[in-house]
C-alpha positions in Angstrom: 0.0 -0.1 0.1 1.2 3.3 -1.0 0.1 5.1 2.5 3.4 2.8 4.2 5.8 3.0 1.1 9.2 2.9 2.1 10.9 6.7 2.9 13.3 8.6 5.1 14.4 8.4 8.4 13.6 12.8 8.1 10.1 11.5 6.7 9.5 9.2 9.7 10.3 11.6 12.1 8.7 13.9 10.4 5.4 12.0 10.7 5.9 11.3 14.5 5.8 14.9 15.0 2.8 15.3 13.8 0.9 12.4 15.4 2.6 13.4 18.9 -0.1 15.9 18.8 -2.7 13.0 19.8 -1.5 13.0 23.2 -2.5 16.7 24.1 -2.6 17.6 27.9 -1.3 14.4 28.9 2.4 14.6 30.4 1.5 18.4 31.7 4.6 20.0 31.5 6.3 17.0 29.8 3.7 16.4 26.9 5.1 13.9 24.7 5.8 16.3 22.0 7.9 18.2 23.8 10.0 15.8 25.3 10.2 14.7 21.4 11.5 17.9 20.9 14.3 17.8 23.3 15.3 14.5 22.0 15.7 15.1 18.7 17.7 18.4 19.2 21.1 16.7 19.7 20.2 14.8 16.5 19.6 17.8 14.5 22.1 20.1 15.7 24.8 17.8 15.0 23.5 16.9 11.9 26.1 17.2 8.9 23.3 19.1 7.1 22.4 21.3 10.0 24.1 24.5 7.8 22.7 23.4 4.2 19.1 24.0 6.4 20.2 26.5 8.4 21.1 28.5 5.1 17.6 27.6 3.6 15.6 28.9 6.5 17.9 31.7 8.0 14.8 34.1 8.6 13.0 31.5 10.2 16.2 30.9 13.1 16.3 34.5 13.4 12.5 34.5 14.2 12.6 32.1 16.6 15.7 33.0 18.5 15.3 36.6 18.6 11.2 36.0 20.3 12.8 33.3 22.8 15.1 35.7 23.7 12.7 38.7 24.1 10.4 36.8 25.7 12.6 36.4 28.8 13.4 39.8 28.1 9.8 40.8 28.5 10.1 39.5 32.7 11.9 42.6 33.8 8.7 44.6 32.9 6.2 42.0 33.4 3.2 42.0 36.3 3.0 38.2 36.5 6.8 37.4 36.6 5.6 33.4 37.3 3.3 33.4 34.4 5.8 35.5 32.4 8.1 32.7 33.1 6.2 29.6 32.5 4.7 31.5 29.3 8.5 32.1 27.9 9.6 28.6 28.7 6.7 26.8 26.9 7.4 29.2 23.9 10.7 28.5 23.8 9.7 24.7 23.1 7.4 25.8 20.8 9.7 27.8 18.7 12.3 24.6 18.7 9.4 22.3 17.4 8.7 24.6 14.5 12.7 24.8 13.6 13.1 21.3 14.1 10.2 20.6 11.7 11.1 22.9 8.9 14.5 20.7 9.5 13.2 17.8 9.1 10.4 18.6 6.2 13.8 20.1 4.1 15.4 16.9 4.5 12.6 14.5 3.7 12.4 12.9 0.3 8.7 13.5 0.2 7.7 16.0 2.4 4.1 16.7 1.6 3.0 13.4 1.7 5.2 12.6 5.2 3.2 15.7 6.6 -0.4 14.3 4.9 0.3 10.9 6.6 1.0 12.6 10.0 -2.0 14.4 10.4 -4.2 11.8 8.4 -3.1 9.4 11.6 -3.5 12.1 14.0 -6.8 12.8 13.3 -8.1 9.3 12.5 -6.9 8.4 16.1 -8.9 10.8 17.9 -12.2 10.0 16.4 -12.9 6.9 18.5 -12.7 8.7 21.4 -14.5 11.7 20.1 -17.8 9.8 18.9 -17.6 7.9 22.3 -17.7 11.2 24.3 -20.7 12.5 21.9 -22.8 9.1 22.3 -22.0 8.5 25.9 -21.2 11.8 27.0 -18.1 10.4 29.2 -14.6 12.7 29.0 -11.6 12.0 29.3 -9.7 13.5 32.7 -8.1 16.2 31.0 -11.4 17.7 29.7 -12.3 21.5 31.1 -16.0 20.6 30.7 -18.0 18.3 32.9 -20.6 15.9 31.8 -24.1 16.8 32.0 -23.5 20.4 31.5 -26.6 22.1 30.6 -27.0 24.9 27.5 -27.6 28.6 29.6 -31.1 27.8 30.8 -32.4 25.7 28.1 -32.4 22.1 30.0 -30.6 20.6 27.5 -27.2 19.0 27.9 -24.3 19.7 25.8 -22.9 16.9 24.2 -19.3 18.0 22.7 -15.7 16.0 22.2 -12.5 17.3 23.6 -10.8 14.5 22.9 -7.3 14.9 24.8 -7.2 18.7 24.3 -9.3 19.5 27.5 -10.8 22.4 25.6 -13.5 21.3 22.6 -12.7 24.7 21.1 -8.9 23.6 20.6 -10.4 20.4 19.1 -12.7 22.1 16.8 -9.3 24.4 15.9 -7.4 21.2 15.1 -10.2 19.7 13.0 -11.0 23.0 11.0 -7.0 23.5 9.7 -6.5 19.6 9.3 -9.8 19.2 7.0 -7.5 21.1 3.6 -4.7 19.1 4.4 -6.3 15.8 4.3 -8.9 16.7 1.4 -5.8 18.1 -0.8 -4.6 14.6 -1.2 -7.8 13.8 -3.9 -5.6 16.6 -6.3 -2.7 14.1 -6.7 -3.1 11.3 -8.4 0.3 10.4 -7.9 -0.8 8.9 -4.3 -3.3 5.8 -5.2 -5.7 5.4 -2.8 -6.8 2.1 -2.2 -10.3 1.4 -1.2 -10.2 1.4 2.4 -8.3 4.5 2.6 -10.6 6.2 0.0 -13.5 5.3 2.5 -11.3 5.7 5.5 -10.8 9.6 4.5 -14.1 10.2 3.7 -15.2 9.4 6.8 -12.5 11.5 8.7 -13.3 14.7 6.7 -17.4 13.9 7.6 -16.5 13.4 10.9 -14.9 16.8 11.3 -18.2 18.4 10.3 -19.7 16.3 12.5 -17.7 17.0 15.5 -17.6 20.8 14.7 -21.5 20.9 14.7 -22.1 19.1 17.9 -19.1 21.5 19.8 -21.0 24.0 18.5 -18.2 26.2 17.4 -19.5 28.9 14.7 -16.1 29.6 13.8 -14.8 26.2 13.3 -18.0 25.4 11.3 -17.5 28.9 8.9 -14.3 27.3 8.4 -15.0 24.6 7.4 -17.5 25.2 4.8 -15.2 27.8 3.3 -12.6 24.8 2.8 -15.2 23.0 1.2 -16.5 25.6 -1.3 -12.9 26.3 -2.3 -12.3 22.2 -2.9 -15.2 22.3 -5.2 -14.2 24.9 -7.4 -10.6 23.6 -7.3 -11.5 20.0 -8.0 -14.5 21.4 -10.5 -11.6 23.3 -12.2 -9.3 20.1 -12.2 -11.9 17.8 -13.7 -15.9 17.8 -13.9 -16.3 14.2 -14.3 -14.3 13.3 -11.1 -15.9 16.2 -9.2 -19.4 14.6 -10.2 -18.3 11.1 -9.1 -16.9 12.3 -5.5 -19.9 14.2 -5.1 -22.0 10.8 -5.1 -19.3 9.5 -2.8 -19.8 12.1 -0.4 -23.6 12.2 -0.6 -24.3 8.7 -0.1 -21.5 8.5 2.9 -22.9 11.3 5.0 -26.7 10.5 4.4 -25.6 7.0 6.1 -23.7 7.8 8.9 -25.5 11.2 9.8 -28.9 9.1 9.8 -26.9 6.3 12.1 -25.5 9.3 14.2 -28.8 10.9 14.9 -30.6 7.7 15.6 -28.2 7.0 18.2 -27.8 10.5 19.6 -31.2 11.7 19.4 -32.5 14.8 18.5 -30.6 17.4 21.0 -27.2 16.6 19.2 -27.6 19.7 16.8 -29.1 21.8 19.3 -26.2 23.7 20.6 -25.0 25.2 17.3 -28.8 26.3 16.5 -28.7 27.9 19.7 -25.5 29.9 19.6 -26.4 30.8 15.7 -29.8 32.0 16.8 -28.8 33.9 20.1 -25.6 35.2 18.5 -25.1 34.8 15.0 -21.3 34.7 13.7 -20.8 38.2 15.5 -18.7 38.2 18.7 -18.2 41.6 20.7 -16.0 40.1 23.2 -13.6 38.9 20.9 -13.5 42.3 19.1 -13.4 43.9 22.5 -10.3 42.0 23.6 -8.4 42.6 20.0 -9.4 46.3 20.9 -7.8 45.9 24.5 -4.5 44.2 23.0 -3.9 47.2 20.5 -4.2 49.3 23.7 -1.4 46.9 25.7 0.7 47.5 22.8 0.4 51.2 22.6 0.5 51.7 26.3 3.7 49.5 26.9 5.5 51.7 23.8 5.3 49.1 21.3 7.5 46.6 23.5 4.8 44.5 24.9 3.3 43.6 28.2 5.3 40.4 28.6 4.2 36.5 27.8 1.4 35.1 29.9 0.5 39.0 31.0 -2.5 39.8 28.7 -5.1 39.1 31.5 -2.8 41.1 33.8 -2.9 44.1 32.1 -7.0 43.9 30.9 -8.1 46.0 33.9 -5.5 49.1 32.7 -7.6 49.2 29.3 -10.9 49.9 28.0 -12.2 46.2 28.5 -15.0 46.2 30.8 -15.9 42.1 30.5 -14.6 38.9 32.4 -10.6 39.0 32.4 -10.2 36.5 29.1 -7.1 35.0 27.2 -6.9 37.3 23.5 -9.0 34.7 21.8 -6.6 35.9 18.3 -3.7 35.0 17.5 -2.4 38.5 16.2 -3.3 40.3 19.2 -1.9 37.5 21.3 1.5 38.5 19.6 1.4 42.1 19.5 0.2 42.9 22.7 2.5 40.5 24.8 5.5 40.3 22.5 5.7 43.7 20.9 6.0 45.2 17.4 9.2 43.6 16.7 8.3 40.1 17.4 4.6 41.0 15.4 6.4 42.0 12.2 9.3 39.0 11.9 6.0 36.7 12.5 4.2 38.6 9.3 7.6 38.2 7.3 7.1 34.4 7.9 3.8 34.6 6.5 4.8 36.1 3.8 7.2 33.8 2.8 4.6 31.0 3.0 2.6 32.7 1.0 4.9 34.5 -1.4 4.4 33.4 -5.2 2.4 30.1 -3.7 0.8 30.4 -7.5 4.1 28.6 -8.9 3.1 25.4 -6.5 1.3 22.5 -7.2 -2.2 22.3 -7.4 -2.6 20.4 -3.9 -0.4 23.0 -2.6 -2.3 25.8 -3.7 -5.2 24.5 -2.4 -4.2 24.3 1.1 -2.8 27.9 1.0 -5.3 29.4 -0.6 -7.9 27.8 2.4 -5.2 28.9 4.7 -5.2 32.1 3.9 -9.1 32.9 3.3 -9.9 31.1 6.9 -7.1 32.4 8.8 -9.0 35.1 10.5 -11.5 33.1 11.6 -9.4 29.9 12.4 -7.4 31.9 14.8 -10.4 33.6 16.8 -11.7 30.1 17.9 -9.2 28.9 20.9 -8.6 31.6 23.5 -4.9 31.6 22.9 -2.3 29.9 20.7 1.3 30.8 21.4 1.7 27.6 24.4 0.3 25.3 22.1 2.1 23.0 19.7 -0.3 22.8 17.1 -0.1 26.3 16.2 3.5 26.1 15.1 3.0 22.2 13.5 0.7 23.6 11.6 2.4 26.5 10.7 5.2 24.3 9.8 2.8 22.4 7.9 2.5 25.6 5.6 6.0 26.4 5.4 7.1 22.8 4.1 4.3 22.9 1.9 5.1 26.0 0.4 9.0 26.3 0.4 10.3 22.8 -0.1 9.6 20.3 -2.8 7.8 17.4 -3.0 10.6 15.3 -4.0 13.1 17.0 -1.8 16.7 17.7 -1.8 16.9 15.2 1.2 17.6 12.7 -1.4 20.8 14.3 -3.0 22.6 16.2 0.1 
């Protein structure tokens, strides 16, 4: 099976990097993906290709090094030193993850397919737990929300799936960013899909919609709908006959699965998303107020930032009047806490990812277009992003897709 074709050690390590996200919050400070990053560091730093790869990702090294240094420097003016220090430490490990991921992606024989396999197995592993949560309302010990939680004053219990990630919004974010990566495989005939893989992939893609709807995430649902529209636009442009065949498969599968799930779970299953859409629509004034508060922090700190982990500690000095909350926006999270220089460096990384994307293969163009269109929505789903590895693995994936060829230089260095 092509899914398990022989590849290099770099491909294997790349796949493992993505899959290790599955363990989520388990391990606390010593999460498996953090331990993996620390173990890999000597292997990478003393690798014979370190200078070659380093020259290819110079700006990433500058960004990671300066951001890590600056996050610790901010401790001198942070209101909450303990949270600031912990944030700086976790950010350092995430930046290390980002660098290592790009290193492996550059040297991999087939970085696109290796990353795709990692995302496929990662999300597939979460689905059994998710369906158990949805059907039986039983959750893992790391879940932030308990079973039998009612929705407002409706008396209806909320059904949700957070798997190992604690917060179901974080799982929504993962599903939203994983959908375009997984569906991109349909644009490349090189990767032959057997019968089992083909229908398993359809099941995984459909499950992302089902879980996001049950979790009641308006942002993630909007992101998935935009992704699906762009997918069909690209697929229709490529081959109209195959689009019709694909549509038949998806429609039949959706009818069978949705009918089964609806029968098992009952009519309250989609209540939460309908409740939120009816009560709030797609507007969210709280997130807008938090963004403005973040800008005020940037201004009041003379563009130096208030320091990592200090966003909520500085809310009372802004015009924000609600309950103390994290920024709920990755851009506000960066410029409010780490200042204008780190923010501009981050934007430069995004520029590299999306610069000249039209010269890439169709599956890469599709992923990059979807990620760009849905970026604002995706990075308002979760409360915070910088201190989780998922954002960095995602941007690492986009960077590899954009900058490294499918058949990479790893075969020739």
